[in-house]
C-alpha positions as CSV (number, residue, x, y, z in Angstrom):
1,M,18.7,64.9,42.1
2,K,18.4,61.4,43.6
3,K,15.5,60.7,41.2
4,E,17.5,61.8,38.2
5,H,20.5,59.7,39.3
6,F,18.2,56.7,39.6
7,I,16.7,57.2,36.1
8,L,20.2,57.6,34.6
9,G,21.4,54.5,36.4
10,L,18.4,52.5,35.1
11,V,19.0,53.7,31.5
12,G,22.7,52.7,31.8
13,M,21.8,49.2,33.0
14,L,19.3,48.8,30.1
15,V,21.9,49.9,27.5
16,L,24.6,47.6,29.1
17,G,22.1,44.7,29.0
18,A,21.3,45.3,25.3
19,V,25.0,45.4,24.4
20,M,25.7,42.2,26.2
21,S,22.7,40.5,24.5
22,L,23.9,41.6,21.1
23,A,27.4,40.4,21.9
24,F,26.0,37.0,22.8
25,Y,23.6,36.8,19.8
26,F,25.9,37.7,16.9
27,P,28.8,35.2,17.5
28,N,26.2,32.4,17.9
29,R,24.0,33.3,15.0
30,P,24.4,30.8,12.0
31,N,26.1,32.3,9.1
32,N,24.1,31.6,6.0
33,E,27.1,32.4,3.9
34,D,28.7,29.2,5.2
35,R,25.8,27.1,3.9
36,F,25.3,25.4,0.5
37,S,22.1,23.7,-0.6
38,V,21.5,21.3,-3.5
39,T,18.3,19.5,-4.7
40,G,17.9,16.1,-6.1
41,S,14.8,14.3,-7.3
42,G,13.9,10.6,-7.3
43,T,11.1,9.0,-9.4
44,V,9.6,5.6,-9.3
45,Y,6.8,4.1,-11.4
46,A,4.1,1.7,-10.3
47,K,0.8,0.4,-11.7
48,A,-2.3,2.2,-10.3
49,D,-4.5,0.0,-8.1
50,I,-7.4,2.4,-7.4
51,A,-9.8,3.9,-10.0
52,N,-12.0,6.9,-9.1
53,L,-15.1,7.1,-11.3
54,T,-18.1,9.5,-11.3
55,I,-21.5,8.1,-12.1
56,G,-24.4,10.5,-12.5
57,L,-28.1,10.7,-13.3
58,K,-29.9,13.8,-14.6
59,T,-33.6,13.3,-14.6
60,E,-35.5,15.2,-17.3
61,V,-38.1,17.9,-16.4
62,K,-41.2,16.9,-14.5
63,K,-44.1,19.1,-13.5
64,T,-43.5,18.9,-9.7
65,A,-40.5,18.6,-7.5
66,A,-41.9,15.6,-5.8
67,K,-42.4,13.7,-9.0
68,V,-38.9,14.4,-10.4
69,T,-37.3,13.6,-7.0
70,K,-39.1,10.3,-6.7
71,E,-38.1,9.2,-10.2
72,N,-34.5,10.3,-9.7
73,S,-34.2,8.5,-6.3
74,E,-35.7,5.2,-7.7
75,K,-33.3,5.1,-10.6
76,M,-30.2,6.1,-8.6
77,N,-31.0,3.5,-6.0
78,E,-31.0,0.9,-8.8
79,I,-27.7,2.2,-10.1
80,I,-26.1,2.0,-6.6
81,A,-27.5,-1.5,-6.1
82,V,-25.8,-2.6,-9.3
83,V,-22.5,-1.0,-8.2
84,K,-22.7,-2.9,-5.0
85,E,-23.5,-6.2,-6.7
86,L,-20.3,-5.7,-8.8
87,G,-18.2,-5.5,-5.6
88,V,-17.9,-1.9,-4.8
89,E,-18.3,-1.5,-1.0
90,E,-20.6,1.0,0.6
91,K,-17.6,2.9,2.1
92,D,-16.3,3.5,-1.4
93,I,-19.5,5.1,-2.7
94,K,-19.9,8.8,-2.0
95,T,-22.5,11.2,-3.1
96,T,-20.7,14.3,-4.5
97,N,-23.5,16.3,-6.0
98,Y,-27.3,16.6,-5.6
99,Q,-29.2,19.4,-7.2
100,L,-33.0,20.0,-7.6
101,N,-33.5,23.0,-9.9
102,P,-36.6,24.8,-11.3
103,V,-36.7,25.0,-15.1
104,Y,-38.1,28.1,-16.7
105,T,-39.0,29.2,-20.2
106,W,-39.7,32.6,-21.7
107,I,-42.9,33.2,-23.6
108,E,-43.2,36.6,-25.3
109,K,-46.7,37.5,-24.2
110,E,-46.5,35.9,-20.8
111,G,-42.9,36.4,-19.8
112,Q,-41.1,33.9,-17.6
113,R,-43.0,30.6,-17.1
114,L,-42.1,27.6,-14.9
115,L,-41.9,24.4,-16.9
116,G,-41.1,22.1,-14.0
117,Y,-38.2,20.7,-12.1
118,E,-35.1,18.6,-12.8
119,V,-32.7,16.7,-10.6
120,S,-29.0,15.9,-11.0
121,Q,-27.2,13.5,-8.7
122,N,-23.6,12.2,-8.9
123,V,-21.8,9.6,-6.9
124,T,-18.0,9.0,-6.9
125,L,-16.9,5.4,-6.8
126,K,-13.6,4.1,-5.5
127,I,-13.1,0.9,-7.6
128,R,-10.4,-1.4,-6.1
129,D,-10.8,-4.2,-8.7
130,L,-9.7,-2.5,-11.9
131,D,-11.0,-5.4,-14.0
132,K,-14.6,-4.3,-13.1
133,I,-14.4,-0.7,-14.4
134,S,-15.8,-1.5,-17.9
135,E,-18.5,-3.7,-16.5
136,I,-19.5,-1.0,-13.9
137,I,-19.8,1.6,-16.7
138,S,-21.8,-0.7,-18.9
139,Q,-24.3,-1.9,-16.3
140,T,-24.9,1.5,-14.6
141,T,-25.6,3.1,-17.9
142,E,-28.0,0.3,-18.7
143,K,-29.8,1.1,-15.5
144,G,-30.2,4.8,-16.5
145,A,-26.9,6.6,-15.6
146,N,-26.4,9.3,-18.2
147,Q,-23.4,11.1,-16.8
148,V,-20.2,9.0,-16.6
149,G,-16.6,10.2,-16.5
150,G,-14.0,12.0,-14.6
151,I,-12.0,8.8,-14.2
152,S,-8.6,9.0,-12.4
153,F,-6.1,6.3,-11.3
154,T,-4.2,6.4,-8.0
155,I,-2.1,4.2,-5.8
156,D,-3.7,3.3,-2.5
157,D,-0.5,2.9,-0.4
158,E,2.5,4.9,-1.5
159,Y,4.6,4.5,1.6
160,D,7.2,2.1,0.2
161,L,7.3,3.9,-3.2
162,K,8.0,7.2,-1.5
163,N,10.8,5.7,0.5
164,E,12.3,4.3,-2.6
165,A,12.0,7.7,-4.4
166,R,13.4,9.5,-1.4
167,K,16.5,7.3,-1.4
168,L,17.1,8.0,-5.0
169,A,16.6,11.7,-4.5
170,I,19.2,11.8,-1.6
171,E,21.7,9.9,-3.7
172,K,21.3,12.3,-6.6
173,A,21.5,15.3,-4.4
174,K,24.8,14.0,-2.8
175,E,26.3,13.3,-6.3
176,K,25.4,16.7,-7.5
177,A,26.9,18.4,-4.4
178,I,30.1,16.5,-4.8
179,A,30.3,17.4,-8.5
180,I,29.7,21.1,-7.8
181,A,32.2,21.2,-5.0
182,A,34.8,19.6,-7.2
183,E,34.3,22.0,-10.0
184,S,34.1,25.1,-7.8
185,G,36.9,24.2,-5.3
186,M,34.4,24.4,-2.5
187,E,35.0,22.1,0.5
188,L,31.8,20.6,1.9
189,G,31.3,19.9,5.6
190,K,28.5,18.0,7.3
191,I,24.9,18.0,6.2
192,K,23.1,20.5,8.4
193,G,19.5,20.3,7.1
194,V,17.2,18.3,4.9
195,M,14.0,19.5,3.2
196,E,11.6,17.3,1.3
197,S,8.7,17.8,-1.1
198,S,6.7,15.1,-2.9
199,Y,3.9,14.7,-5.3
200,Q,2.2,12.1,-7.4
201,P,1.0,13.1,-10.8
202,Y,-1.8,10.5,-11.4
203,S,-3.4,9.2,-14.5
204,Y,-6.5,11.2,-15.3
205,S,-9.1,11.3,-18.0
206,N,-11.6,14.2,-18.1
207,A,-13.8,12.3,-20.6
208,Y,-17.4,12.9,-19.6
209,K,-20.2,11.2,-21.4
210,E,-23.7,12.4,-21.2
211,M,-26.7,10.7,-23.0
212,S,-30.4,11.5,-22.9
213,L,-32.7,9.2,-21.1
214,Q,-34.5,8.6,-24.4
215,S,-31.3,7.3,-26.0
216,M,-30.8,5.0,-23.0
217,V,-34.3,3.6,-23.4
218,E,-33.8,3.1,-27.2
219,A,-30.4,1.4,-26.8
220,D,-30.5,-2.4,-26.6
221,A,-27.2,-2.5,-24.6
222,V,-24.3,-0.3,-23.8
223,V,-21.0,-1.5,-25.1
224,A,-18.4,-1.8,-22.3
225,P,-15.5,0.6,-23.0
226,S,-11.9,-0.5,-22.7
227,I,-10.3,1.3,-19.8
228,E,-6.5,1.1,-19.3
229,A,-4.9,2.2,-15.9
230,G,-1.3,2.6,-17.1
231,Q,1.4,3.5,-14.7
232,N,1.6,6.2,-12.0
233,E,4.6,8.3,-11.2
234,V,5.7,8.9,-7.6
235,K,8.3,11.7,-7.3
236,V,10.2,13.0,-4.3
237,E,12.5,16.0,-4.2
238,V,15.0,16.4,-1.5
239,T,17.1,19.5,-0.7
240,L,20.3,18.9,1.3
241,I,21.9,21.8,3.2
242,Y,25.7,21.5,3.6
243,E,28.1,23.3,5.8
244,V,30.9,24.9,3.8
245,K,34.3,24.7,5.4
């Protein structure tokens, strides 16, 4: 009997504790029905100051992997040397692709036959002097680059631009909240929370030009293209969460 009384007493204490916990929790839980959220967006525009450009070299098929690798490396080294001479720093030159592949053909009586090997190599350049873009394209293609493209324009430091866009977004969100409250008869209290999201759609061109090595050899000179950076958009969205009285 004493054991049973002890168990019943223990259960009673647990139930009482649970009731007291719930009584404490519910009165202090935020009531989402007393909250109102509104979103505003702010956008600012600025000229891009960074160009990202991919320069590549695809070496035609050679009998051995060693031969095609050697030729590709020599030509790519010349291309990178030109890029550096034009002011692109080593830290802004990044190899983004290197592939050595066997190349096969199919002969009806013999079946699959190895023709040789080919190499593709791409480097991505971060160009800080936008006036040099056309010259970089022109001189690297003259040195043998036969894959050029994927150019995009970005802004190196967006801190001040985002601050400006955020300020506009908050102003618009507040204006919208006041207008909605006035129309609906709702009385707004203090701001209880803020959420932010931002993104920067950047100027981008997916133009990708590929020319055979033969056409490069035959060409007297590559005409420098006209590249325009345009403006970039920096956008911030802010959601304000108000207390409703």
